[in-house]
N, C-alpha and C positions, 0 to 999 in steps of 0.2 A: 481421497479417502481410502481407496483400495490399497495404495502403498502403505498407508498407516496401519491398516489391518494386517497386511502381509508381514510388516515388521513386528507387530505384536504377537502374531501367531508364531513366527520364527523364534521370538524371545521365549515364549512358553515351551516350545519344543526344546530350546536350549536348556531351560530349567529342568525339563524331564531328563535330558542327557546328563546334566550335573548330578541329579538324584540317582540315576542308574549307576553312574561311575562311582559315586560315594558308597552305595550299597555293595557293589562288587569289590571295591578296594578295601573297605573296612571289615567286611565279613568274608574271611578267607574260605570258610567252609560252605559258603552260599552256593547251592546248586539249583539254578532257576528251573522252574517247570517249562514245558514246551511253549506254552502261550506267552511266556515272558520274552522269548526270542522273536515271536511274531510282532510284539509291540516295540522291542528295543531296536530291531534291525532297521525299520524305516526311519526311526529317530536318528540313528547314527548315519544312515545314508544321506539324510538331509543336512545334518550339521557337520559332517566330516570335511567337505571341501573348504569352507572358510576357516575351520579350526586348524586343519593341516597347513593351510597357507600362512596363518598367523604363527604356527609352531616353527615354520621355516624362518620367519623374520624375527621372532622374539625368542631369545634364549631362556631356558629355565632358570629360575632363581634358586641358587644354592643356599640351603639353610642347614649347616652341619653336614650330616650324611644323607640328607634328603634333598631331592631336586623338586621344586614346586613349579608346575606348569601353569603359567598365568595367561595362556592364550585364550582360554574360555572366558576368563574374567575380562580380558581386554575386549573380546568380541561382545560380551554382554553390555559393557559400558558403552561401546561404540554403537550398539543398537539403541540404547537409551538416548544417546546424543543425536543419532539420526532421527529418532522419533520426534524429539524436540524441534529439530530443524524442519522436518516435514510439517509439523503443526504450525510453526512460525511462518513458513512460506504459504501454507494453505490459508491461515487467518489473515495474512497480509494481502493475499490475492483476492479474497472475497469480502473485504471490509468496505 
């Protein structure tokens, strides 16, 4: 069960990263207050290693003049699948 909770917490942290990246990318004039950096820095420190590893393996999808990075999406879907696998193993072991 601890592994399941760790996966869920990491998934929520990944959602926070996605929201932060969206705010920063869509609002060019956004200048965050100091407390924002104290929140964002640990989120990026935790999520950067798997995201960067996936970015090396998965190329960006080209859509006209825009390159779409799908590594975060792949990681998110992978976490959901991993959560289902852990639940299946846990329920099979304790039935």
